[in-house]
C-alpha positions in Angstrom: -0.1 -0.1 0.0 1.6 3.4 -1.2 0.4 5.4 1.6 -0.5 5.2 4.8 -4.1 6.0 5.6 -6.0 6.3 9.1 -6.8 3.3 9.9 -3.2 2.4 9.7 -2.4 5.9 12.1 -4.9 4.2 14.3 -3.7 0.7 14.8 -0.1 2.0 15.6 -1.7 2.3 18.7 -4.1 0.0 18.4 -4.9 -2.5 21.8 -5.8 -5.3 19.7 -7.2 -8.8 21.2 -5.3 -11.1 18.9 -3.1 -8.4 16.9 -4.2 -7.8 13.1 -5.7 -11.6 12.4 -7.4 -11.1 9.1 -7.6 -14.7 8.2 -9.0 -17.6 10.2 -7.4 -19.1 12.9 -7.4 -22.9 13.0 -5.0 -23.3 16.1 -7.8 -25.3 18.0 -8.5 -27.1 15.0 -4.9 -28.4 14.7 -4.4 -29.4 18.2 -3.7 -32.9 19.3 -6.4 -34.1 21.2 -6.6 -33.3 24.5 -8.6 -36.8 25.3 -6.5 -39.4 24.6 -6.2 -40.7 28.3 -4.5 -43.1 29.3 -2.3 -42.4 26.4 -0.3 -39.5 27.1 1.0 -37.2 24.4 3.7 -34.8 25.6 5.5 -32.2 24.2 9.0 -32.4 24.6 10.1 -29.3 23.1 11.7 -27.2 26.4 13.9 -27.0 28.6 16.8 -28.4 26.2 20.4 -27.5 26.9 22.5 -26.9 23.4 26.4 -26.6 22.8 28.9 -27.3 19.7 30.9 -29.9 19.5 33.2 -30.5 17.3 33.6 -32.8 14.8 37.4 -33.8 15.0 38.4 -32.8 18.4 37.2 -36.0 20.7 38.1 -33.4 23.7 35.4 -30.8 22.4 33.2 -33.5 21.6 32.7 -34.6 24.8 34.5 -38.2 24.7 32.5 -39.2 21.9 34.1 -41.9 19.7 37.6 -42.0 22.0 39.8 -45.2 21.8 37.3 -46.8 19.5 35.5 -48.2 22.4 32.0 -46.0 21.4 29.6 -49.1 20.6 32.2 -51.8 22.9 29.9 -51.9 25.8 26.2 -50.9 26.0 25.5 -48.3 28.2 29.2 -47.1 28.5 29.8 -44.7 25.4 32.4 -42.7 26.9 30.4 -39.5 26.3 30.9 -37.3 29.4 27.4 -35.0 29.1 25.9 -38.4 29.2 26.8 -38.3 33.2 24.3 -37.5 35.8 26.9 -35.5 37.2 27.9 -33.5 34.2 28.0 -30.4 34.6 25.7 -28.3 32.3 25.8 -24.9 33.1 28.0 -23.6 30.9 25.4 -24.8 28.1 22.7 -22.7 26.6 19.1 -23.3 27.3 16.8 -23.5 24.2 13.7 -24.6 22.7 12.5 -26.3 19.6 12.1 -26.3 17.2 15.5 -25.2 17.0 18.2 -23.9 13.9 21.8 -23.6 15.3 23.0 -22.1 11.4 20.9 -19.3 11.1 22.2 -18.3 14.0 25.6 -18.4 12.8 27.2 -15.7 11.2 27.5 -15.2 7.3 31.1 -16.5 6.4 32.9 -15.8 2.3 34.4 -19.0 0.8 38.1 -18.3 0.3 38.9 -21.0 -1.9 36.4 -18.9 -4.5 37.4 -15.8 -6.4 34.9 -14.1 -8.6 36.1 -13.7 -12.5 36.3 -10.9 -14.3 32.7 -9.7 -15.6 34.5 -11.0 -19.6 35.4 -14.3 -18.0 32.3 -15.0 -16.1 30.2 -18.3 -17.3 27.5 -17.5 -18.2 25.7 -18.4 -14.6 28.9 -18.3 -12.7 28.5 -20.1 -9.7 30.3 -20.2 -6.3 29.0 -23.3 -4.5 29.1 -22.3 -1.1 26.4 -19.6 -2.4 23.8 -22.4 -2.8 23.8 -23.0 1.2 23.7 -19.3 1.8 27.2 -19.3 3.4 26.6 -20.5 6.2 29.6 -22.0 7.8 28.3 -25.2 8.3 29.9 -28.5 6.4 33.2 -30.7 6.6 35.2 -27.0 6.2 33.6 -25.9 9.5 34.3 -28.7 12.3 33.4 -26.2 14.6 30.4 -25.1 14.0 28.8 -28.5 12.4 28.7 -30.9 15.4 25.7 -29.9 18.1 24.6 -31.2 21.1 21.0 -31.2 23.0 20.5 -32.2 27.0 17.8 -32.8 28.1 16.7 -34.6 32.0 13.9 -36.4 31.4 11.5 -36.7 34.4 9.2 -39.5 34.7 6.0 -40.6 36.8 5.0 -43.3 39.5 4.6 -46.1 37.0 5.8 -44.6 33.7 8.4 -48.8 34.4 5.0 -50.4 33.3 4.2 -48.6 30.1 5.8 -48.3 26.8 7.6 -45.1 26.4 8.7 -43.4 23.0 10.0 -40.5 21.7 8.9 -38.6 18.0 11.5 -36.8 16.6 9.5 -34.5 14.1 12.7 -33.8 12.2 16.7 -33.2 12.8 18.9 -32.6 10.9 21.4 -34.4 9.8 22.4 -37.4 11.6 21.4 -38.0 14.3 22.8 -40.1 17.9 20.9 -40.4 20.5 20.9 -41.2 24.1 19.9 -42.4 27.1 21.4 -42.4 30.4 24.4 -43.1 28.3 22.8 -46.1 26.4 23.2 -45.4 22.0 20.0 -46.0 21.3 19.5 -44.9 17.5 20.7 -43.4 14.7 19.4 -41.8 12.2 20.5 -40.2 8.8 17.9 -38.6 7.4 17.8 -34.5 8.0 13.9 -34.7 7.0 12.4 -38.1 7.8 10.4 -38.2 11.1 11.4 -40.6 13.5 10.4 -43.2 17.1 13.2 -44.1 19.7 11.6 -46.8 21.9 13.5 -45.6 25.5 11.1 -48.2 27.8 14.0 -50.4 28.6 16.4 -47.9 29.4 14.7 -45.5 32.3 16.1 -45.4 35.6 13.6 -47.0 37.4 15.0 -45.7 40.9 15.8 -42.0 41.9 18.7 -41.6 39.0 17.5 -39.0 36.8 17.8 -40.0 33.3 19.8 -37.8 31.0 18.8 -37.7 27.1 21.3 -36.6 24.6 21.1 -35.9 21.2 24.6 -35.0 18.8 23.7 -33.6 15.7 26.5 -34.2 12.7 25.0 -31.3 10.4 28.8 -31.7 7.9 27.1 -33.5 5.1 24.3 -32.0 3.3 21.4 -33.6 1.8 20.2 -30.6 -0.8 22.0 -27.7 -3.2 20.4 -25.4 -0.5 20.4 -24.2 3.1 18.8 -26.6 5.4 19.8 -25.2 8.9 21.5 -27.6 11.7 19.7 -29.4 14.7 16.4 -30.4 15.8 14.6 -28.0 14.2 11.5 -29.8 14.2 8.9 -31.1 17.3 10.3 -33.7 20.0 7.6 -36.0 21.9 7.4 -38.1 24.8 4.4 -41.0 24.6 3.7 -43.0 27.0 1.1 -45.8 26.5 0.0 -49.4 27.4 2.0 -52.1 26.4 -1.0 -53.1 24.1 -1.2 -50.0 21.8 -1.6 -48.3 18.4 2.0 -47.7 17.0 3.1 -44.3 15.3 0.8 -44.1 12.2 -1.0 -47.3 13.0 -4.2 -46.2 11.5 -4.8 -46.0 7.4 -8.1 -44.8 6.6 -9.8 -44.8 3.3 -12.6 -44.1 2.3 -14.8 -42.5 -1.4 -17.2 -40.2 -2.2 -20.1 -42.8 -2.4 -19.3 -42.2 2.2 -17.4 -46.1 2.1 -15.1 -45.9 4.7 -12.5 -48.8 5.8 -10.1 -48.3 8.7 -7.1 -50.6 8.9 -6.2 -50.5 12.5 -2.8 -52.1 13.7 -2.3 -53.4 16.9 0.4 -54.4 18.7 0.7 -56.4 21.6 4.4 -56.0 23.3 3.2 -58.3 26.5 3.8 -62.3 27.1 0.6 -63.2 27.2 -1.9 -63.9 24.4 -5.4 -62.0 25.1 -8.3 -61.0 23.3 -9.1 -57.2 23.4 -12.0 -54.9 21.4 -10.9 -52.5 19.1 -13.6 -49.6 18.8 -13.5 -47.1 16.3 -15.7 -44.1 17.0 -15.7 -41.8 13.3 -17.4 -38.1 14.6 -17.6 -35.1 12.1 -16.0 -31.8 11.8 -18.3 -30.4 14.5 -17.2 -33.3 16.9 -20.9 -35.2 16.1 -20.6 -39.1 16.3 -21.4 -40.4 12.9 -20.1 -44.3 13.0 -19.2 -46.5 15.2 -17.2 -50.2 14.7 -16.6 -52.7 17.5 -14.8 -56.1 16.8 -13.2 -58.3 19.0 -9.4 -59.3 18.0 -7.1 -62.1 19.1 -3.2 -61.1 19.9 -1.0 -63.4 20.2 2.4 -62.5 22.6 4.7 -60.3 21.5 2.7 -60.2 17.6 1.2 -57.4 15.7 -2.5 -57.6 14.3 -3.9 -55.6 11.4 -7.6 -54.9 11.8 -9.7 -53.9 8.9 -13.2 -51.9 9.8 -15.7 -51.1 7.2 -18.7 -48.6 7.5 -20.5 -46.3 4.9 -21.8 -42.8 6.2 -24.8 -40.6 4.9 -24.0 -38.2 3.0 -21.1 -37.4 3.7 -19.4 -33.9 4.5 -16.3 -33.7 1.3 -13.4 -32.3 1.9 -12.6 -29.0 -0.5 -10.6 -26.0 -1.2 -13.1 -23.7 0.1 -14.2 -26.3 2.6 -11.5 -28.4 3.7 -13.8 -30.8 6.1 -12.2 -33.2 7.9 -13.4 -36.4 9.7 -11.9 -37.9 12.7 -11.6 -41.4 13.9 -11.3 -42.2 18.1 -9.3 -46.2 18.1 -10.0 -47.2 21.5 -8.9 -50.6 22.8 -10.5 -52.0 25.8 -9.4 -54.7 27.5 -11.5 -56.3 30.2 -14.1 -53.4 30.3 -10.9 -51.0 30.4 -9.7 -48.3 27.9 -6.1 -49.7 27.4 -4.9 -47.2 24.9 -6.1 -44.3 22.3 -5.4 -43.4 19.3 -6.7 -40.3 17.7 -6.5 -39.9 13.1 -8.1 -37.3 10.8 -9.1 -38.2 7.6 -11.1 -36.5 4.4 -13.8 -37.7 2.0 -12.5 -36.5 -1.6 -12.0 -37.7 -5.0 -9.1 -37.0 -6.9 -8.7 -37.6 -11.0 -6.1 -36.8 -13.0 -6.5 -37.4 -16.7 -4.6 -36.5 -19.5 -6.8 -33.3 -20.3 -7.8 -32.4 -17.0 -7.2 -32.7 -13.2 -10.6 -32.9 -10.9 -11.4 -32.3 -7.2 -14.7 -34.1 -5.9 -16.2 -33.3 -10.0 -14.7 -30.3 -10.2 -12.1 -29.6 -13.2 -9.4 -26.8 -12.0 -5.7 -26.0 -12.9 -3.3 -26.9 -10.1 -2.1 -23.6 -9.0 1.0 -24.4 -6.9 4.5 -23.0 -5.5 7.2 -25.1 -4.3 9.0 -23.9 -1.3 11.8 -24.6 1.5 11.7 -25.1 4.8 13.3 -21.3 5.7 12.5 -18.5 6.7 13.5 -14.9 7.5 14.7 -14.9 11.3 13.8 -18.4 12.6 14.9 -20.7 9.4 14.7 -24.3 8.7 12.4 -24.0 12.6 9.5 -22.5 11.3 7.1 -22.5 14.8 3.8 -23.7 14.0 2.1 -20.6 13.8 4.4 -19.1 11.3 3.6 -22.7 8.6 -0.2 -21.8 8.5 0.5 -17.7 8.1 2.6 -18.6 5.0 -0.2 -20.8 3.9 -2.3 -18.2 4.2 0.0 -16.2 2.3 0.2 -18.4 -0.5 -3.9 -18.9 -0.3 -4.6 -15.1 -0.4 -2.7 -15.1 -3.4 -5.2 -17.4 -5.1 -2.8 -20.5 -4.9 -4.1 -23.9 -4.4 -1.1 -26.4 -4.2 1.8 -26.7 -2.1 4.7 -28.5 -3.5 7.5 -29.9 -0.6 10.6 -29.6 -2.5 12.5 -31.0 -2.1 11.7 -33.5 0.7 9.1 -34.3 3.1 7.0 -31.7 4.5 6.8 -31.4 8.5 3.7 -32.7 9.7 2.4 -30.1 11.3 2.7 -28.3 7.6 0.8 -31.5 6.6 -2.3 -30.6 9.3 -2.4 -26.7 8.0 -3.4 -27.3 4.0 -5.5 -30.3 5.6 -7.3 -27.3 7.5 -6.7 -24.7 5.5 -7.9 -26.8 1.9 -4.5 -26.7 0.2 -3.5 -29.6 -2.1 0.2 -31.1 -1.6 2.5 -32.5 -3.3 4.7 -34.6 -0.8 8.4 -35.4 -2.1 10.9 -37.9 -0.5 14.3 -36.7 -0.4 16.5 -39.5 -2.2 15.7 -41.5 -5.2 17.2 -44.8 -4.3 15.9 -47.9 -3.7 18.9 -49.0 -1.7 17.1 -49.8 2.2 17.7 -46.3 3.3 16.0 -44.7 0.9 13.2 -47.3 0.6 13.2 -46.9 4.4 12.7 -42.7 4.4 9.8 -43.4 0.9 8.0 -45.7 3.3 8.1 -43.2 6.1 6.8 -40.7 3.9 4.0 -42.8 3.1 2.6 -43.7 6.2 3.5 -40.8 7.6 1.0 -39.1 5.0 -1.4 -41.3 3.9 -4.4 -40.3 6.0 -4.2 -36.5 4.8 -6.5 -35.4 2.2 -4.7 -32.6 1.1 -2.1 -35.3 -0.4 -3.0 -35.6 -3.9 0.8 -36.8 -5.7 3.9 -38.5 -3.9 6.8 -37.7 -5.8 9.7 -40.2 -5.8 12.2 -37.2 -6.6 13.0 -34.2 -8.4 16.1 -33.9 -11.3 17.7 -37.0 -10.8 21.1 -37.8 -12.9 19.3 -41.0 -13.8 15.7 -40.1 -14.7 16.3 -41.0 -18.3 18.2 -44.2 -17.9 17.5 -47.8 -17.5 19.2 -47.4 -14.3 16.3 -45.3 -12.9 13.6 -47.2 -14.3 14.9 -50.1 -12.1 14.5 -47.6 -9.0 11.9 -46.5 -9.7 10.2 -49.7 -10.6 11.0 -50.3 -7.0 10.1 -47.6 -5.1 6.4 -47.4 -7.1 5.8 -50.9 -6.3 6.5 -49.7 -2.4 4.2 -47.0 -2.7 1.3 -48.4 -4.3 1.8 -51.5 -1.8 1.6 -49.2 1.2 -1.3 -46.6 -0.6 -2.9 -48.0 -3.8 -5.0 -44.9 -3.6 -3.1 -41.8 -5.0 -1.1 -41.4 -8.4 2.7 -41.8 -8.4 4.8 -38.7 -10.0 8.2 -37.4 -10.3 10.4 -34.2 -11.6 12.0 -34.4 -14.6 14.2 -32.2 -16.3 15.5 -34.5 -18.7 14.8 -37.9 -20.2 10.9 -37.1 -20.2 9.6 -40.2 -22.4 12.5 -42.6 -20.8 13.9 -44.3 -18.0 11.8 -43.9 -14.7 8.8 -41.9 -17.0 7.4 -45.7 -17.8 6.9 -45.9 -13.8 4.6 -42.8 -13.5 1.1 -42.1 -13.1 1.8 -38.6 -14.0 4.6 -36.8 -15.4 6.1 -34.3 -13.3 8.2 -31.6 -15.9 10.5 -29.5 -14.9 10.5 -26.1 -17.1 11.2 -27.8 -20.9 7.2 -28.3 -21.6 9.0 -28.5 -25.5 10.5 -31.1 -25.0 6.9 -33.6 -24.7 6.5 -34.3 -28.2 8.1 -37.5 -28.3 6.4 -38.2 -24.7 3.0 -37.4 -26.4 3.1 -39.8 -28.9 4.7 -42.7 -26.6 2.5 -42.2 -23.3 -0.7 -40.3 -25.2 -2.8 -41.2 -21.9 -0.3 -39.5 -19.4 -1.3 -36.6 -17.6 1.5 -33.6 -17.3 1.6 -31.5 -14.5 4.5 -29.0 -14.2 6.0 -29.8 -11.0 8.9 -26.5 -11.5 8.0 -23.6 -13.5 8.5 -19.8 -14.1 11.9 -19.6 -11.7 11.3 -15.4 -12.6 13.5 -13.4 -10.8 12.7 -10.3 -8.8 14.2 -8.4 -6.0 11.1 -6.6 -3.9 11.0 -3.0 -4.5 13.7 -2.5 -6.8 12.8 -1.6 -10.5 16.1 -1.8 -12.5 18.8 -4.1 -12.4 22.2 -3.7 -10.1 25.2 -5.6 -11.3 26.9 -3.9 -8.1 24.1 -4.1 -5.9 23.5 -7.5 -7.0 19.7 -6.2 -7.8 17.4 -7.8 -10.1 13.9 -5.7 -11.2 10.7 -6.2 -9.8 8.8 -6.4 -13.2 8.0 -9.9 -14.2 11.1 -9.8 -17.1 13.6 -11.7 -15.8 14.3 -15.5 -15.7 17.2 -17.3 -16.0 17.6 -20.1 -19.4 16.0 -22.8 -17.9 13.1 -20.7 -16.8 10.4 -17.9 -17.8 8.9 -15.1 -16.7 5.3 -15.6 -15.1 3.5 -14.5 -18.2 5.9 -16.6 -19.9 4.4 -20.1 -18.3 1.4 -19.0 -16.7 -1.1 -18.1 -20.3 0.4 -21.3 -21.5 -0.3 -23.3 -19.3 -3.8 -21.5 -18.4 -4.7 -22.2 -21.9 -3.8 -25.6 -22.6 -5.6 -28.7 -21.8 -3.4 -31.4 -21.5 -1.2 -29.1 -19.5 -2.9 -29.8 -15.9 -1.8 -26.6 -14.4 1.7 -26.4 -12.2 3.8 -25.2 -8.8 6.0 -22.4 -9.2 9.6 -22.2 -8.8 9.0 -20.2 -6.1 6.2 -19.2 -3.2 9.1 -17.8 -1.3 13.0 -16.5 -1.6 15.2 -18.7 0.5 18.5 -19.1 1.8 20.6 -19.9 -0.8 20.9 -19.7 -4.9 21.4 -16.3 -5.0 20.5 -16.5 -9.0 21.9 -14.5 -11.2 24.1 -13.6 -8.8 25.6 -16.9 -7.3 28.4 -15.4 -5.4 29.1 -13.3 -1.9 27.7 -11.0 -0.8 24.3 -12.6 -2.2 23.2 -14.9 0.5 19.2 -15.2 -0.6 17.3 -16.1 -4.1 15.0 -14.0 -5.7 13.0 -17.0 -6.5 9.7 -15.9 -4.8 6.9 -14.5 -5.3 7.4 -13.4 -2.4 10.5 -12.5 -0.2 12.7 -14.6 2.5 9.7 -12.4 5.2 6.7 -13.0 3.1 6.3 -9.5 2.2 5.1 -9.9 -1.7 6.6 -8.7 -4.5 4.8 -7.0 -7.5 4.3 -10.4 -9.2 2.0 -11.5 -5.8 -1.1 -9.3 -7.7 0.1 -11.2 -11.4 -1.0 -14.6 -9.8 -4.0 -13.3 -7.8 -5.2 -11.2 -10.3 -5.3 -14.5 -12.6 -5.7 -17.2 -9.6 -8.1 -15.6 -7.5 -11.4 -14.5 -7.8 -10.4 -10.9 -5.6 -10.8 -7.6 -7.9 -7.4 -6.5 -8.2 -5.6 -3.7 -8.8 -2.0 -3.3 -8.5 -0.2 -0.2 -9.4 3.8 0.0 -9.4 6.8 1.3 -9.6 7.1 3.9 -6.3 7.0 7.1 -7.7 10.4 8.2 -6.6 12.5 8.9 -9.3 14.4 11.7 -10.9 12.5 14.2 -12.8 12.5 13.6 -16.6 13.4 9.9 -16.6 10.8 7.8 -18.3 9.2 5.1 -15.8 7.7 1.8 -16.9 4.8 1.8 -15.4 2.8 -1.8 -14.6 -0.8 -2.6 -13.8 -1.5 -6.1 -12.6 -5.1 -6.6 -12.8 -8.7 -8.3 -13.6 -10.6 -5.4 -14.1 -12.1 -4.8 -17.8 -9.8 -1.8 -18.8 -7.5 0.5 -16.9 -6.8 4.1 -17.1 -3.9 5.6 -15.7 -3.4 9.2 -14.7 -0.3 11.5 -14.1 -0.7 14.2 -12.0 -4.4 14.2 -13.1 -4.2 14.2 -17.1 -4.7 10.7 -18.5 -1.9 9.2 -20.4 -4.6 6.9 -21.6 -6.9 3.9 -21.0 -6.7 0.2 -22.4 -8.0 -2.9 -22.2 -7.2 -5.4 -20.0 -6.1 -9.2 -21.3 -5.9 -12.1 -19.7 -3.5 -13.6 -17.9 -1.3 -10.2 -18.9 -0.4 -7.3 -17.0 -1.0 -3.0 -18.4 1.8 -1.3 -19.5 2.6 2.8 -19.7 5.8 4.3 -20.0 5.9 7.9 -19.0 8.4 10.8 -17.8 8.4 11.1 -14.5 7.2 14.4 -12.6 7.1 14.5 -8.9 3.1 13.9 -7.2 1.4 10.8 -8.2 -0.1 8.1 -10.6 -3.8 7.4 -10.3 -5.1 4.0 -11.8 -9.0 3.7 -11.9 -9.9 -0.1 -12.9 -13.4 -0.3 -14.7 -15.9 -3.0 -15.2 -19.1 -2.7 -17.5 -17.9 1.0 -18.1 -17.9 2.1 -14.4 -15.1 3.0 -12.1 -15.0 -0.1 -9.8 -11.5 0.8 -8.2 -8.8 2.9 -7.3 -5.2 2.6 -6.9 -2.6 5.4 -6.2 1.7 6.3 -5.7 2.6 9.6 -4.4 5.8 10.6 -4.1 7.5 10.1 -0.5 9.6 13.1 1.7 12.0 12.0 3.9 11.1 9.2 6.7 9.2 10.8 9.4 7.4 7.5 11.5 7.6 4.0 11.6 4.1 2.5 11.8 3.9 -1.6 13.4 1.3 -3.8 12.3 1.0 -7.7 13.4 -0.7 -10.6 12.7 -1.4 -13.5 15.0 -1.8 -17.0 13.9 -1.3 -19.6 17.2 1.3 -18.4 19.5 2.8 -16.6 16.9 3.2 -12.8 15.7 3.9 -11.5 12.6 5.6 -7.9 12.7 5.7 -5.5 10.1 7.5 -2.4 10.1 6.7 0.2 7.8 8.5 3.6 6.8 6.6 7.1 6.6 6.9 10.0 5.6 5.3 12.8 7.6 2.1 12.7 5.0 1.5 8.9 5.5 3.4 8.2 2.2 5.3 5.3 2.0 9.0 5.7 1.4 10.1 3.5 -1.1 13.8 3.0 -0.1 14.0 3.6 3.3 16.4 1.5 5.1 15.9 2.8 8.5 16.9 0.9 11.8 14.5 -0.4 13.2 14.7 -1.4 17.1 12.2 -4.2 18.1 11.0 -3.4 22.0 8.5 -6.2 24.1 7.2 -5.9 27.6 5.4 -9.0 28.8 5.0 -12.4 28.1 6.8 -13.1 24.5 9.7 -12.8 22.6 11.4 -12.0 19.6 12.4 -15.4 18.3 13.9 -13.6 14.6 13.8 -10.6 12.2 14.2 -10.2 8.9 13.6 -7.7 5.7 14.3 -9.6 2.7 16.6 -8.1 1.6 18.9 -10.6 -0.6 22.3 -8.9 0.4 22.1 -8.5 3.6 24.2 -9.9 6.6 22.1 -8.4 9.5 21.8 -10.9 12.2 18.9 -12.7 11.9 18.2 -13.2 15.9 18.2 -9.8 17.0 15.7 -7.4 18.5 16.9 -4.7 15.3 17.3 -5.0 11.5 17.3 -2.4 9.0 14.0 -1.5 6.7 14.7 -3.4 3.1 12.8 -0.2 0.5 10.9 0.5 3.4 9.8 -2.9 5.1 10.8 -4.8 8.2 9.6 -8.3 10.1 10.0 -9.5 13.3 8.3 -12.4 14.6 7.4 -12.9 17.6 6.5 -16.0 20.5 4.1 -16.3 23.3 6.2 -17.4 26.4 5.0 -20.6 27.8 2.8 -20.1 30.7 3.0 -16.3 30.2 -0.8 -14.0 31.0 -1.6 -10.5 30.4 -0.6 -7.8 27.9 2.3 -7.6 25.4 3.2 -4.2 24.7 5.5 -4.0 21.0 6.8 -1.0 20.0 9.4 0.1 16.9 11.4 2.7 17.2 14.2 4.6 14.7 16.6 7.5 15.9 14.7 10.6 14.6 11.3 8.8 13.7 8.2 9.1 15.0 8.1 5.6 16.9 4.8 2.9 16.9 3.4 0.2 19.3 0.9 -2.4 19.3 -0.6 -4.1 22.8 -1.9 -8.0 22.6 -3.8 -9.5 25.1 -2.4 -13.3 26.1 
C-alpha cells in the first residue's frame, strides 16, 4: 500500500485482542486431541540445553568416539555429557524447534574468486552460495556438530508403560543417547523417527539424561538446510498393548464408503483378546459412525484389523470447505480402555486425466508453488503458527497447491494444508532403492496417507538417472512400495530431462520441470499420461527494485527476468492456462529462501530471488499478477513507486483483472487500456513528482482505484501485526510526514517487547543483507522490516511491542494474552 491512511495510523497504538488477525485461526482445530487418556502425548520442546561439539576433536566433542570404544559396551559410550553429574551450566538453554545454522554469521568462501565480468560463465556460481554462506560443513568442524541435553522427568508407574520419543525431524545424522546408552542413529535430516526408550529408563531415583548428537557436516540438498532439532519432539506413553505411530490407514470415497485399517501391537508375553472400537466423528465433533470388533492378539505380536462402514451424505473435503472427519480408536481390555489413538481424514475424489485435473468432479488447474522450509529470522525451525501464516499468504494469492521441495514436509504443515484446503505434492528426498532410501519413502507414505490434502507422491527431483535404464529399475522398486502402502494415490517425479525414457514408464503423472517443449515424443509414446509442471517459472525479482544493479546484485521487480531454463510469470502461466493437457504447475518459488541467489551466485548474495514473496513473506509485485489470475478477488495493483529523477522515463505497470484500466499522471490521463487475460498493462511516462493514479473499470464504470505518491523523508514507523497461534508476525513500515510509504527507506528499527513474549527472529527480505537473524533490530529494506514474536509458555496479561528508529516517530501494538 503506497499511502498511510487513518486506519494505519490508528493501528500504530491500537490494543488488539489477537493482533490484526485478518484470516481464520485454525489453531484450535490443529491441536492434538487432549482427550487421549490413558495415552499421553507430551510436547517435549522445552528446557533443552545446547552446546557445540566438534567434528574432529574428541575432547571438544565430549568424548564421543574416544579410543574407538563407543559401541564396545552398552551404556558405556564414553560421552562425558551423558553422566548425571555432568555440569551443563555452560550450555545454552534452548527450546525447540531450533536451527543453529541460522544463528551463525555469514562466512565468505576463501577458495573461490569471482572472475572478471568478461571471464564469467553464463551462470557463474560459487558453490558456497547455494547454501547461503553459513559455516556448516566439513570445512567448519567447530560449528557443524551440536549436542542437545535434557533431563527426562518420569512419573510413578512409567516403568510399566511403553515410552517412546517421536522426533519430527533432525538435521542431520543424529545419535540419541539415554543414560549413556546409544538407542538410535538416524541418517535423514527430513524424515521423522521414533525411539523406544522403555528398557533404558532409570527405575530408581536417578535422573534420566537424554542426549542428542547432531552432525550437519554433510548436506542432503543444494540449498540452505539448517542444522539441529528443527522440528518437534514428543514423549509418548502408552500401555504395552497399543496402536503404533501412524497406526491407522483410512481409505474413503465420495460414496461415503470408509475402510479403517488399524494396527494393534501386543508387547506383552501373554496372549489376549481385546476389543477395537473406532468412532467416526464429523468436523463439529458429532459421532457419525461406531465400529466394534474383537481382536485376538498373540503374545509379542501385531495384528492388522479392517473395519468398514458407509457414511450417510458425506461432507466432502475441498478447497473451499476442507471438512475433516476424525477417528478415535480405542483398545478395550477386560472392560477398561488401555489405549486411545486419534486420526483425521477427508472424503474426496482426486482424478488426473490427460486433459484435466478434477477434485470431487470439478475441473481445475493446479495453481501451486514450490517451497523450501526456510523463513527470515528462524531458518528451518519454523514454528507451527508461522507455517500456517505462510500458507495463508499463498492462499490469499490464489494458490491452491503446495509442493514440498525437495523433501518430506513437516507434519504440522500437512495438518495446516488439511485445515486450510491446500493440495499437496509430498516428495521424498532420495530417489534410490537402497534400504535407506526405501525406508525413508515408507516413512513418507505411512505418515502422510491419511492426509486428504496430499494428492501426489513424488519419488524424486531432477535425478541424474531419471532418463536411464538404471533409473527405470530404481523407479519400479520405489513405485511398487508406494502402491503397496497406498494404492489410492498417483505417483510422479520431477523430470528436467529424459522425459519419455527411464523412470517415465513407472509414473502415473509426469512431472515436468520447465522444458515443456520437449514433450512431443512423450505425447506420442504415452498419449494418456497426464502432465503437471512440477517446477515452472523461476522468475527472478527483488522486492522494491525496478532496475538491475550489477553492483548491488539486484534484479528488477518487473516480470522481465528469468534464467535460461526458466520463464517469466507471463511466459508460463498463459501457456499452461490455455493448454488442456498441461494440468497446471508449481511455481519456483512461493517464498525466497537462503541460498541459490541466481543470477548473482556469489558473495555477498545470500538468498534467492525466485520467490513471489521475499524471505519475510512480503509480497513482490508478481504476487498481484498471480492474485489477479488465480483468485476470485478484484485486483488493481499499480507499480513502481513514484520517487525518481525528474524527466526519467518510467515503465508503469498494472496487474489487474478489471475489464480496463486508465492511468493518470498528476491528474492528466495518459491512456486507457483494455485488460487482456493473463497479461499485465504497461505505460511509459516521463517522471514528474506528484502522483500516479490507476482507475479500474467494469461495465464502463470505475470500480477500483490505486495510487502512488512521491514520498518525502522518513518521518515515522508504523507497526502492524498478525497473530496465528502463539506466533505474531510484526511488520514495520516507514512513512513520511504525510503518510506516504518511503520506498527506499533503510532505517534501523528496534523492536522492544514488554510482557510474556519474545522476538525469535528478524528479517527484511534483502538478498544481500548480512545482518543477524537473531536480534532485536533490523534495517528496513525498501521500507519494510519484520520481527517474529512468540508468546512465552504459560504467560498471561498483555504484551506491548514498540518499533522505534532514531529520528522517527515510533509505533506500538498491544496484545492481550
